[in-house]
N, C-alpha and C positions, 0 to 999 in steps of 0.2 A: 945497191946491196941485193944480192940474189939469195936464193934459198941456201942454207948452210947448216952445219951441225951447230947446236947451241950448247953452251956451257952452263950448267945449272947455277954456278956461282955468279954468272953475269946476267941472269935472266930472273926477273921477279914477277912480271905481269904476263898472264896467259889468257887466251880466248880458246875455249874448247870447241871441237867440232866432232860430232858423232853421226854415224850413218847406219841405217839398217835398210834392207833391200825390199821389204814388203810391208803393206799396211798392217798385216797380222802381227808382224814382229814389232812394229811401231806401237800398236795398241797394247800388246802384252808386255812390252819391255824386253823381249827376248833379244839378247845380244847387247842391249844398251847398258845393262847393269855391269857387265864385265868391262865395257869401254870406260864408263864413268869411274869405276873403281881404280882402274889402271891410271887414268889421268889424275884423279884426286890424290892418289898415293904419291905420284911423281911430283906434283906441285907442292905437296906437304914436305917431301924430302928435300926440295929446293928452298923451303921456307918462302915460297912464292905466294902469289895471289891470283885466284881464278876470277877474272872480272865477270865473265858471262859465258854462256854456252849456246850452241846452235845444234839442232838435231834435224837431220834430213832423212826422209823416207823415199829412197830412190835407188834404182839399180846402179851398180858400179860401172855399167857400160855407158851410161848416159853422162854427157858433159854439162848438161844444163842443171846447175845446182844453185838455186836461189839462196838457200841457207848458207852454203859455203861462201857465196859472194858476200853475204851480209857479214859473215865471220871475218873475211879478208878485209873488208872495209873497216870493220871495228878495230882490227889489229892495227891498221894504218892510223886510225884516229887516236888510239890510245898509245901507240908505240909499243904494242904488245907482241907476243909470240903466239902463232897458231899452234895448238897442241892437239894431237890425235892419239888414240890408243895404238892403232896399227896402220901401216902404210896403205893397205887395201881399202881402208875406209875413205880414202881420197879418190882413188881410181884404180881401174884394172887394165890400163894400157900405158905404154911408154909415152905415146903422144900426149895423153892427158897430163901425166906427171911432168913431162918436159915443159908443157905449157904453164903449169903452176910454178915451175922453177924460174920462169921469167918474171914472175910477180915480185915486187919489192916488199916481201913480207917474210920475216924470220919464221922458221918452221921446225917443229920437233915431233917425231914419232916415238912414243914411249917404248915400243918394242925394239927400236933401233936408234937410240939417242946419239950414238957416236957416229952416225952415218954422214959421209961426205956427199956432195952432189953426184960424184961418179958412182959411189956405192948405191945411191938411191936409183940411179939409172940402171945399174946392173941388176939390182933386186927386182925392179919393175919388169925389166926385159926377161928375166928368168921366169917370173910368174906368168907373164903373157905367153911365153913360148910353151910352158907346160900346159896352159889352158888350150892352146892350139893343138898340141899333141893329143890331149885327151879327146878333144872334139873330133880330130881326124880318126883316132882309133874307134871311137863310137860309131862314126859314119861307116867306116870299113866293116865293123862288126854287123851293123844293120844290113849292109849290102850283101854280106855273105849269108846272113840269115834269110834274107828275101830270096836269094838264089836257091836256098834249100827248101823254099816253100813255107817258111815259118811266118806266122802273122806278126808283123812288126810291133803291134801294140803289146802282145804277150811277151815278145822277146825283150822289148824295152823295159817292161816291168821286172822281168827276171834279172836283167843286167843291173838295174837300179838296186834291187834287193841284194844282189851279190856284192855290189860296191858298198852298200850300207852295212852289211854284215861284216865285211872285211875291215871297214873303218871302226865299227864298234869293238871288234876284237882287238884291234890295235890300241885303241884307247884303254880298254880293260887291262891289257898287258903292260902298257907303259905309264899309266897314271901314277903308280907308286914310284916308278923310276924318276919321273919328272918332279914329284914331290921331294924325293931324296936329294936330287941335284939342286933344286931351288933352296932347300933348307941348308945346304952346304955353302950358300952364298952365291952360287952361279945362277943368276936370275935373268940375265940378258939372253936374247935369242942366239947370239954368237957363242956365248959361254955354254949354253945348253947343247947347241949343235956340236961344238968341239968335244964335249964330254961324251955325247952319244957316239960320235965317230971314234973317239979314243977307246970306248968300251966294245966297239965292233957291233953295235946294235944296228941292224939293217932297217931301211925304210920299208913301207908296205910293198914296194916293188923290188926290194932286195938290194938297193944301192946305198950310196952314202947320203948323209943328211946335208941339206943346204938351208939357208935362212927361210926360204919360202916353205919347204916341207916341215920345218920346225914350227913355223907360224900356223900352218894348217893343223898340225897335231895339237898345239896349245889351244887353239880356238875350240877344237872338238872337246878337249879335256875340260876347259873352263865352262863351255856350254852345258856339259853334262854334270858339272859340279864335282 
């Protein structure tokens, strides 16, 4: 049995896995509250049982995850399903996600419960590709700034502030729209994505919405309350 989409009607036992990237987030609970809320609500909607939960404080780039390993072993022991709030809580690379898909443990991401193995691969590939593009654009921008004689430390701070300001503005503009769409019953990532594209709402870069860009937006909105 490989990783697959899980039907709520066929699943009653869950093991939760949460991950934050820094010690500061772990101590403060930043990011954990939203993950726990999403998982708890899903399990409740399935009339299921949450056996236990594991929390990791580790970068998404690292594959050494002792708490995740404990969660996977507990799933096998109990015959339970591993449940997470978002796919990126597991990993940030296609290679890592593919490796997990070889494990004989049922798996469910609340943000994407209808996902098939192929859809999970595509989702992870798109997220990885976007991160590489952002990294490459940042590198090129720094090189151009250096050629103009700009101190890279100052340029990096300006660039980071510009990106933060743009993200905050997007959250401010779209928070009410997301609330409206969710209240209409369209709560899944794909349903929100389809509604945004139907309304012609552009992304921060002016393009169409995809599952990954919707996820980023929802994380920012939920983080800011």
